[in-house]
Backbone as a ProteinNet text record, in pm:
[ID]
protein_1_A
[PRIMARY]
MAINYTWNIPKRYTVGADQRISRINIIIVASDGTKESVADFAITLALPDTMIPFADVTQDMVIGWAKNQLGANEINNIENNLKKKIDEQYSATTTSHSW
[TERTIARY]
82.9	0	88.6	56.6	135.1	102	204.5	186.2	222.6	135.2	160.3	207	308.7	363.8	335	264	228.4	303.6	378.4	456.6	380.4	385.2	323.3	416.1	419.2	498.9	402.2	349.1	248.9	305.7	434.3	492.8	631.8	659.2	791	834.3	959	1013.8	1118.5	1109	1199.3	1288.3	1400.1	1492.8	1535.3	1570.4	1626.9	1524.9	1571.9	1486.7	1443.1	1523.8	1488.5	1395.3	1359.3	1268.7	1317	1445	1499.1	1435	1385.8	1325	1438.2	1436.6	1546.7	1507.9	1380.8	1334.9	1194.9	1166.9	1033.9	982.8	853.6	788.3	744.4	760.4	726.1	628.1	523.5	431.8	430	458.5	452.6	344.2	246.9	138.6	159.5	169.1	177.5	40.1	-7.8	-139.9	-139.1	-203.5	-221.1	-364.4	-440.4	-579	-675.7	-624.1	-706.5	-650.7	-523.4	-455.9	-360.9	-334.3	-242.8	-144.2	-31.6	70.1	128.7	166.9	211.5	345.1	433.4	557.8	549.7	588.7	582.5	713.1	790.8	918.9	958.2	1065.1	1114.9	1261.6	1304.6	1446.4	1485.9	1612.9	1671.1	1732.2	1697.3	1747.1	1883	1966.1	2094.9	2071.2	2163.4	2154.2	2164.5	2067.8	2071.7	2180.8	2224.7	2323.9	2265.6	2138.9	2070.9	1945.2	1929.7	1811	1692.4	1580.3	1455.1	1363.4	1303.2	1211.9	1104.1	1075.5	980.2	847.1	801.1	672.2	673	791.8	802.8	824.2	842.6	868.2	737.2	742.1	624.7	648.4	540.4	553.5	635.9	617	695.5	845.2	881.7	1023.1	1077	1001.6	1046.4	1054.3	960.3	965.8	1091.8	1123.5	1246	1370.2	1373.5	1487.5	1498.3	1384.8	1384.8	1435.5	1386.5	1429.7	1578.8	1628.5	1771.6	1853.4	1807.6	1881.7	1877.2	1761.4	1749.7	1832	1829.8	1902.3	1821.7	1857.7	1783.5	1779.1	1890.1	1892.6	1795.6	1793.5	1703.6	1558.1	1531.3	1394.3	1350.8	1439.1	1406.4	1378.2	1456.5	1432.8	1295.3	1261.9	1132	1019.5	1030	925.5	914.1	1026.1	1021.6	954.1	982	916.9	766.7	727	584.3	515.6	581.9	526	512.5	613.7	609.7	490	462.7	348.4	216.2	208.7	87.6	74.5	183.6	181.3	138.1	185.2	148.3	-1.2	-61.9	-205.9	-285	-235	-303.2	-286.2	-175.7	-152.1	-197.4	-243.6	-288	-415.5	-424.7	-544.3	-605.3	-732	-800.5	-861.9	-863.7	-926.8	-1022.3	-1114	-1205.8	-1207.8	-1243.1	-1254.2	-1397.2	-1438.2	-1573.9	-1587.4	-1476.7	-1482.2	-1474.9
-116.7	0	124.7	219.9	344	434.6	495.7	588.2	727.8	823.1	963.5	1033.6	1117.5	1192.9	1340.7	1402.1	1542.9	1620.5	1720.9	1804.7	1933.3	1978.6	2104.3	2175.5	2306.6	2388.5	2479.5	2433.8	2514.1	2634.3	2629.6	2741	2772.9	2901.9	2951.6	3050.3	3043	3133.3	3219.3	3349.6	3441.6	3513.8	3563.4	3644.3	3765.5	3871.2	3989	4076.1	4194.3	4292	4242.3	4157.2	4105.3	3984.6	3943.9	3831.5	3702.5	3673	3548.3	3431.5	3335.7	3216	3130	3111.2	3039.9	2898.8	2879.6	2749.3	2724.7	2598.7	2563.5	2437.4	2428.7	2303.8	2235.9	2105.7	2027.1	1918.3	1902.7	1790.3	1715.5	1585.5	1500.1	1397.4	1393.3	1295.5	1192.9	1066.9	956.2	891.4	867.6	806.9	711.7	597.5	502.7	509	607.9	622.5	564.5	479.5	417.7	449.2	428.5	450.5	569.5	633.6	746.8	732.2	798.5	807.7	948.5	1005.2	1144.3	1157.5	1238.1	1277.6	1427.9	1471	1611.4	1645.9	1737.8	1773.7	1914.3	1965.2	2098.5	2088.8	2179.9	2189.1	2336.4	2359.8	2491.8	2497.6	2601	2614.4	2683.3	2641.8	2706.8	2843.2	2934.9	3066.5	3053.4	3107.8	3094	3181.3	3143.6	3222.5	3356.4	3353.5	3473.8	3495	3614.7	3646.1	3671.8	3615.5	3636.1	3712.1	3822.5	3896.2	3803.9	3819.8	3732.6	3725	3837.4	3841.2	3755.8	3727.7	3650	3501.2	3461.4	3320.7	3242.6	3128	3041.3	2914	2843.9	2716.9	2618.5	2615.3	2524.1	2552.3	2681.1	2716.5	2661	2681.1	2638	2485.7	2417.9	2271.2	2227.7	2294.7	2264.9	2284.8	2394.3	2419.2	2308.2	2269.7	2164.1	2033.2	1997.3	1872.4	1875.9	1989.9	2001.5	1985.5	2046.4	2037.6	1896.5	1831.9	1695.8	1597.1	1610.3	1520	1395.2	1330.8	1215	1100.2	1072.5	960	981.3	1102.3	1129.4	1127.3	1180.9	1177	1032.6	948.3	806.2	740.3	773.5	717.7	758.6	885.8	935.3	864	857.5	793.2	645	577.5	434.7	413.7	501.6	490.8	515.9	612.6	639.2	520.3	462.5	345.1	228.5	210	102.8	120.3	244.4	271	239.6	267.5	232.4	81	13.3	-133.4	-195.9	-138.5	-190.8	-176.2	-72.1	-54	-167.6	-221.2	-331.2	-462.8	-476.5	-603.2	-598.7	-485.3	-473.9	-555	-613.8	-688.7	-627	-643.6	-595.2	-712.8	-704	-807.9	-739.2	-815.3	-759.5	-850.1	-793.2	-867.4	-856.5	-955.4	-952.4	-858.7	-809.1	-719.2	-582.5
0	0	0	-84.3	-91.1	27	79.6	190.7	143.3	172.8	141.9	268	252.8	363.9	341.2	435.2	425.1	532.8	489.2	580	607.6	731.7	769.4	868.7	859	950.4	1026.4	1141.7	1211.1	1286.4	1324.5	1399	1347.5	1342	1305.6	1413.4	1451.2	1551.5	1483.4	1502.6	1434.7	1535	1483.5	1563.8	1482.3	1552.7	1488.9	1418.9	1382.9	1315.1	1177.5	1116.4	983.3	991.2	1111.9	1136.5	1070.2	1085.4	1031.2	1104.4	1027.6	1087.1	1142	1273.1	1337.1	1381.5	1410.8	1460.5	1407.3	1376.7	1324.6	1390.8	1402.5	1440.6	1312.3	1307.9	1189.5	1230.6	1150.9	1166.9	1034.6	1041.5	922.5	947.7	856.2	866.3	755.7	794.9	700.3	693.6	572.1	556.1	438.3	459.5	349.5	296.2	341.2	300.6	401.4	489.9	593.8	732.4	748.8	877.5	865.9	981.4	984.9	1099.9	1082.1	1184.9	1176.4	1290.7	1293.5	1365.5	1307.2	1372.9	1396.7	1515.3	1553.3	1623.4	1566.9	1627.1	1583.9	1640.6	1607.7	1570.2	1483.2	1449.3	1443.7	1467.5	1452.6	1313.4	1239.3	1103.1	1100.3	1008	986.2	921.7	943.6	883.6	731.7	656.8	510.6	448.5	328.7	255.9	211.6	174.2	126.5	208.8	259.6	338.4	245.3	279.3	206.7	299.8	252.4	340.6	396.8	527	594.6	520.4	468	398.2	271.4	217.9	93.7	117.7	242.3	275	267.8	199.9	189.6	270.7	299.8	371.8	291	158.6	75.4	86.2	95.2	111.4	243.2	349.7	481.5	487.5	426.4	420.3	346.2	237.1	162.4	247.1	323.3	412.9	516.5	572.8	674.2	615.6	497.7	434	403.6	354.4	326.6	453.5	561.4	686.2	744.6	738.3	791.3	709.9	579.8	492.1	459.3	351.7	301.1	400.7	469.9	564.2	679.6	736.2	848.1	802.6	683.7	630.2	610.5	557.2	540.7	675.1	778	911.8	964.1	949	995.3	920.4	788	708	739.8	760.5	796.1	930.5	1026.9	1157.6	1147.3	1066.4	1046.8	980	879.5	811.3	909	993.5	1093.2	1186.4	1226.9	1315.1	1245.2	1115.8	1039.9	1031.8	999.7	991.3	1123.9	1235.3	1366.8	1394.3	1339.1	1358.2	1294	1182.7	1115.4	1190.9	1262	1331.9	1477.6	1522.7	1661.9	1683.3	1799	1833.4	1960	1972	2092.4	2162.9	2290.6	2372.3	2468.5	2517.5	2617.3	2738.4	2846.3	2971.1	3018.9	3092.7	3144.9	3263.5	3313	3426.5	3375.1
[MASK]
+++++++++++++++++++++++++++++++++++++++++++++++++++++++++++++++++++++++++++++++++++++++++++++++++++

């Protein structure tokens, strides 16, 4: 089953008069269309080579910065863990007690 990963940046923390984005919260939702798994964490961004006015920054840009900073190996680890959590939901069993 294919899993889609959706990235969202619900919070950005800025510093300085130029409002440089220094830290972000990231939420990644993995979904196979039936089950979901969520990763929620924060990272501190490296100082960019070129400053972009805060008003011109888009969520897609910030997601790109986050992915670049995390790197392919860390993204694969996160996605594998999310997939594992979805797989575990399918194999989970429930039991009931008479009490």
